[in-house]
C-alpha positions in Angstrom: 22.2 10.1 -96.1 24.5 7.8 -94.2 23.8 4.1 -94.5 21.9 2.8 -91.5 20.9 6.2 -90.3 17.3 7.5 -90.6 16.6 11.1 -91.5 15.6 11.6 -87.8 18.9 10.2 -86.5 20.9 12.3 -89.0 18.9 15.4 -88.0 19.5 14.7 -84.3 23.3 14.3 -85.0 23.5 17.6 -86.9 21.4 19.4 -84.2 23.7 18.0 -81.5 26.8 19.1 -83.4 25.3 22.5 -83.9 24.8 22.8 -80.2 28.5 22.0 -79.6 28.4 18.2 -79.1 31.9 17.2 -80.2 31.0 13.5 -80.2 28.1 14.1 -82.6 30.4 16.1 -84.9 33.0 13.3 -84.6 30.3 10.8 -85.7 29.5 13.0 -88.7 33.3 13.2 -89.5 33.6 9.5 -89.2 30.7 8.9 -91.6 31.7 11.4 -94.3 35.5 11.6 -94.1 36.1 9.0 -96.9 33.8 10.7 -99.2 35.4 14.1 -98.6 38.9 12.6 -98.9 38.0 11.1 -102.3 36.6 14.4 -103.6 39.7 16.3 -102.5 42.1 13.6 -103.8 40.5 14.0 -107.3 41.2 17.7 -107.4 44.3 18.5 -105.3 47.8 17.2 -105.0 48.2 14.2 -102.7 50.5 16.1 -100.3 47.7 18.6 -99.7 44.8 16.1 -99.3 44.9 15.5 -95.6 45.1 19.2 -94.7 42.3 20.0 -97.1 40.1 17.3 -95.6 40.6 18.8 -92.2 39.9 22.3 -93.6 36.6 21.0 -95.1 35.5 19.7 -91.7 36.7 22.8 -89.9 34.7 25.0 -92.3 31.7 22.7 -92.0 31.9 23.0 -88.2 31.9 26.7 -88.3 29.1 26.9 -90.9 26.9 24.2 -89.5 24.3 26.6 -88.3 23.7 27.6 -91.9 22.8 24.1 -93.0 19.1 24.3 -93.6 18.4 20.6 -94.3 20.3 18.2 -92.0 19.7 15.2 -94.3 21.5 17.1 -97.0 24.8 17.2 -95.1 26.5 14.8 -97.5 25.9 17.0 -100.5 26.8 20.0 -98.5 30.1 18.6 -97.3 30.8 17.5 -100.9 30.3 21.1 -102.1 32.6 22.5 -99.5 35.3 19.9 -100.5 34.9 20.8 -104.1 35.1 24.5 -103.4 38.1 24.3 -101.1 40.0 22.0 -103.5 39.3 24.4 -106.4 40.5 27.4 -104.2 43.6 25.5 -103.3 44.4 24.8 -106.9 43.9 28.4 -107.8 46.2 29.6 -105.0 49.0 27.1 -105.6 49.1 26.6 -109.3 51.8 23.9 -109.1 53.6 23.4 -112.3 54.4 19.7 -111.7 53.6 17.2 -109.0 56.6 14.9 -108.6 55.0 11.8 -107.2 51.8 10.6 -105.7 52.7 8.0 -103.1 49.1 7.1 -102.2 49.7 3.4 -102.9 52.4 0.8 -102.7 54.9 2.3 -100.3 58.3 0.9 -100.9 57.5 -0.2 -104.4 58.5 2.6 -106.7 57.2 0.9 -109.9 53.7 0.4 -108.3 53.7 3.9 -106.8 54.6 5.4 -110.3 51.8 3.3 -111.9 49.3 4.4 -109.2 50.3 8.0 -109.7 49.9 7.6 -113.5 46.4 6.1 -113.1 45.4 8.8 -110.6 46.6 11.4 -113.1 44.4 9.9 -115.8 41.4 9.8 -113.4 42.0 13.5 -112.4 41.8 14.4 -116.1 38.3 12.9 -116.4 35.2 15.0 -116.2 34.2 15.9 -112.6 31.2 13.5 -112.3 33.3 10.5 -113.4 36.4 11.6 -111.5 34.6 11.8 -108.2 32.6 8.6 -108.4 35.7 6.6 -109.6 37.9 7.9 -106.8 35.2 7.2 -104.2 34.8 3.7 -105.6 38.4 2.7 -106.6 40.5 4.7 -104.0 38.1 5.1 -101.0 36.5 1.6 -101.5 32.9 2.9 -101.3 30.2 1.0 -103.1 27.5 2.6 -105.4 24.8 2.9 -102.7 27.3 4.4 -100.3 28.4 7.0 -102.9 24.8 7.9 -103.6 23.8 8.2 -99.9 26.8 10.2 -98.9 27.0 12.6 -101.9 23.2 13.0 -102.5 23.4 11.7 -106.0 20.7 9.3 -107.1 21.8 5.6 -107.3 21.1 5.7 -111.0 23.4 8.6 -111.6 26.1 6.9 -109.6 25.7 3.7 -111.7 25.9 5.7 -114.9 28.9 7.8 -113.8 30.8 4.7 -112.7 30.0 2.8 -115.9 30.9 5.6 -118.2 33.8 6.7 -116.1 35.3 3.2 -116.1 34.8 2.9 -119.8 36.6 6.3 -120.4 39.3 5.4 -117.9 40.0 2.1 -119.7 40.1 3.9 -123.1 42.6 6.5 -121.8 44.8 3.9 -120.1 44.9 1.8 -123.2 46.0 4.8 -125.3 48.8 5.3 -122.8 50.0 1.7 -122.8 51.5 0.6 -126.1 51.6 -3.0 -124.9 47.8 -3.2 -124.1 47.0 -5.4 -127.1 50.2 -7.4 -127.2 
């Protein structure tokens, strides 16, 4: 559930969006776009991320009448994002991604480092990958991640803790100067 919104408010927004209220759907988009972006970024090439985020919301708009529990919209959107990202990966099967220019435009060294770290995060197990990207890239805090994805706050804390530990270990293995 979105921070600051009660179940009743969320249900009202979903109902209004189902009835064609574009402002209500825009509010849902605004509330969940960062979460969807983070999930997609963890699974798809950077150059496809924005298009896939839009595709997630387009599919959600079309399928909104099928959503049984309005307060579950966060988990439902997350599932759509995972499925579309997986489908994109299966369709494209890229052999190599040249660069990920998500951070530090104009600074090729920083951009290469960001791409390398993102590559390590993408190789982590799903639960860790998603929570780390939502935290580190999208800037969401633990309670926001839990509310938007439908995960319990405890699961988010555990996933962030274990994911950060695994990320550090893998980054240290990549950097021969880590202990110098």
